[in-house]
C-alpha positions as CSV (number, residue, x, y, z in Angstrom):
1,X,269.2,77.7,112.8
2,X,268.3,74.4,111.1
3,X,268.4,74.6,107.3
4,X,265.9,73.3,104.8
5,X,267.4,71.6,101.7
6,X,266.5,73.8,98.8
7,X,266.8,73.6,95.1
8,X,266.4,77.3,94.3
9,X,269.6,79.0,92.8
10,X,272.6,77.6,91.1
11,X,273.1,73.9,91.7
12,X,276.9,74.3,92.1
13,X,276.6,76.9,94.8
14,X,274.0,74.9,96.5
15,X,276.3,71.8,96.4
16,X,279.2,73.6,97.9
17,X,277.2,75.1,100.7
18,X,275.7,71.6,101.6
19,X,279.2,70.1,101.3
20,X,280.5,72.4,103.9
21,X,277.6,72.0,106.2
22,X,277.6,68.1,106.0
23,X,281.4,67.9,106.3
24,X,281.4,70.2,109.4
25,X,278.5,68.3,111.1
26,X,279.4,66.1,114.1
27,X,277.0,63.3,113.4
28,X,274.6,61.8,110.9
29,X,271.7,64.1,112.0
30,X,268.4,62.9,113.4
31,X,265.8,60.5,112.1
32,X,262.9,62.4,110.7
33,X,260.3,62.8,113.2
34,X,257.5,61.7,110.9
35,X,259.5,58.5,110.4
36,X,260.4,58.0,114.1
37,X,256.8,58.4,115.2
38,X,255.0,56.4,112.5
39,X,257.5,53.7,111.6
40,X,255.0,51.0,112.8
41,X,252.9,51.8,109.5
42,X,255.6,50.4,107.3
43,X,255.5,46.9,105.9
44,X,259.1,45.6,105.7
45,X,260.6,44.3,102.4
46,X,259.6,47.1,100.1
47,X,261.5,49.7,98.2
48,X,262.0,53.0,100.1
49,X,263.4,56.2,98.8
50,X,264.8,58.9,100.9
51,X,264.7,62.1,98.9
52,X,267.4,64.7,99.6
53,X,268.6,62.4,102.4
54,X,271.4,64.5,103.8
55,X,273.8,62.4,105.9
56,X,271.3,59.6,106.0
57,X,270.0,59.2,109.7
58,X,266.5,58.4,108.1
59,X,267.9,56.2,105.3
60,X,269.7,54.0,108.0
61,X,266.5,53.9,110.0
62,X,264.4,52.7,106.9
63,X,267.0,49.9,106.3
64,X,266.8,49.0,110.0
65,X,263.0,48.6,109.4
66,X,263.7,46.2,106.7
67,X,263.3,48.2,103.6
68,X,265.5,48.2,100.4
69,X,266.7,51.8,100.6
70,X,267.6,54.2,97.7
71,X,268.9,57.6,98.9
72,X,269.9,60.6,96.9
73,X,271.3,63.9,97.7
74,X,273.1,66.8,95.9
75,X,276.0,66.8,98.3
76,X,278.8,64.2,97.6
77,X,280.0,64.8,101.1
78,X,276.6,63.7,102.6
79,X,276.4,60.7,100.4
80,X,280.1,59.7,101.3
81,X,279.1,60.0,105.0
82,X,276.0,57.9,104.6
83,X,277.7,55.2,102.6
84,X,280.6,54.9,105.2
85,X,278.0,54.7,108.0
86,X,275.8,52.1,106.2
87,X,278.9,50.0,105.6
88,X,280.1,50.3,109.2
89,X,276.5,49.2,110.5
90,X,276.0,46.4,108.1
91,X,273.2,48.1,106.3
92,X,272.3,48.2,102.7
93,X,271.6,51.6,101.3
94,X,272.0,52.5,97.6
95,X,273.2,56.0,98.1
96,X,273.9,58.3,95.1
97,X,274.8,61.9,94.3
98,X,271.9,63.2,92.3
99,X,270.1,66.5,91.9
100,X,266.3,65.3,92.3
101,X,265.1,68.6,91.0
102,X,266.8,68.0,87.7
103,X,266.4,64.1,87.6
104,X,263.3,63.1,89.6
105,X,262.5,59.4,90.3
106,X,260.8,57.4,87.6
107,X,257.0,56.5,88.0
108,X,256.1,53.5,90.0
109,X,259.6,53.1,91.6
110,X,258.9,53.0,95.3
111,X,256.6,51.6,98.1
112,X,257.7,54.4,100.4
113,X,258.9,57.9,99.7
114,X,260.5,59.9,102.7
115,X,261.0,63.8,102.5
116,X,262.3,65.7,105.2
117,X,263.2,69.3,105.4
118,X,263.1,69.7,101.6
119,X,260.6,71.7,99.8
120,X,260.3,72.0,96.0
121,X,256.7,72.3,95.2
122,X,257.2,71.5,91.4
123,X,258.3,68.0,92.4
124,X,255.0,67.1,94.0
125,X,253.6,65.5,90.8
126,X,256.8,63.6,90.2
127,X,256.8,62.3,93.9
128,X,253.1,61.2,93.4
129,X,253.9,59.4,90.2
130,X,257.0,57.6,91.8
131,X,254.9,56.1,94.4
132,X,253.4,52.6,93.6
133,X,249.8,51.7,94.3
134,X,249.6,51.2,98.1
135,X,252.7,53.1,98.6
136,X,253.3,55.6,101.6
137,X,254.5,59.1,101.5
138,X,256.3,60.3,104.7
139,X,256.8,64.0,104.5
140,X,257.8,66.8,107.0
141,X,259.0,70.2,106.7
142,X,258.9,73.7,108.2
143,X,255.7,75.8,108.3
144,X,255.3,79.5,108.2
145,X,253.5,79.5,111.7
146,X,256.4,78.8,113.9
147,X,257.2,79.1,117.7
148,X,261.1,79.1,117.3
149,X,263.6,80.4,114.8
150,X,264.4,77.0,113.4
151,X,264.3,76.8,109.7
152,X,264.7,79.1,106.7
153,X,263.9,82.8,107.1
154,X,262.4,83.0,103.5
155,X,258.6,82.3,103.8
156,X,258.6,80.9,100.3
157,X,260.7,77.9,101.6
158,X,258.1,77.1,104.3
159,X,254.6,75.7,104.1
160,X,251.4,77.7,104.3
161,X,248.5,76.6,106.4
162,X,247.5,73.0,105.2
163,X,249.6,73.4,102.1
164,X,251.1,70.0,102.5
165,X,247.7,68.4,102.3
166,X,246.9,70.3,99.2
167,X,250.1,69.4,97.4
168,X,249.4,65.7,97.8
169,X,245.7,65.8,97.8
170,X,245.2,62.7,95.6
171,X,246.7,60.5,98.4
172,X,244.6,59.2,101.4
173,X,245.8,60.8,104.7
174,X,246.8,58.5,107.3
175,X,248.6,60.8,109.7
176,X,248.6,64.6,109.6
177,X,250.0,67.1,112.3
178,X,250.3,70.8,112.0
179,X,249.5,72.6,115.3
180,X,250.6,76.1,114.4
181,X,250.5,78.4,117.4
182,X,247.5,76.9,119.3
183,X,247.4,76.2,122.9
184,X,250.5,75.3,125.1
185,X,253.5,76.2,122.7
186,X,255.9,74.2,124.8
187,X,254.3,71.0,123.8
188,X,253.3,69.2,120.6
189,X,254.3,69.4,116.9
190,X,255.5,72.8,116.4
191,X,257.3,74.5,113.6
192,X,256.6,71.8,111.1
193,X,253.8,69.9,109.3
194,X,254.1,66.2,109.0
195,X,252.1,63.8,106.6
196,X,251.9,60.1,106.2
197,X,249.6,59.4,103.2
198,X,248.8,56.3,101.1
199,X,248.6,56.1,97.3
200,X,245.3,54.1,96.6
201,X,245.3,51.4,93.8
């Protein structure tokens, strides 16, 4: 099962668990689907933030798209692997070990924020404040309506119907997909909700 980066519980035990997972992983993971499918909406040259970045496949993709990338994760192992990969590929990524739940980003810091498979509802206001006017939020995570066993078993760590829209309601929606269990379950955007939304001036 694919995990969701969580902040509930003791941060030391969370760090140890994710250090093990990131250390054992064979690769850097996958670029977030919401970024892969909607990267054409990005204007190069801005400041991007990959929140709870993991091993950094999406951070590297943001750098390839011409963004100045800041990436934070609780796991030192994940940050080390991302930093090594960025250096090997000649990409600039400011990767740091940081518990975003304890120390969220400052207001008006970024033109783009990416969140992938991380759900801490209390952080939504800080994420909104960290976006600059005109900035974009790219967000995806697991939903309670699912067609596979991917993701966390605890429903509290999954989104309710349309919850992602409600969490970031002040933003203007540009892309939203959440297909639940409708129609042909072998096709489409299943198991997750994805959002691209713009902070208006």
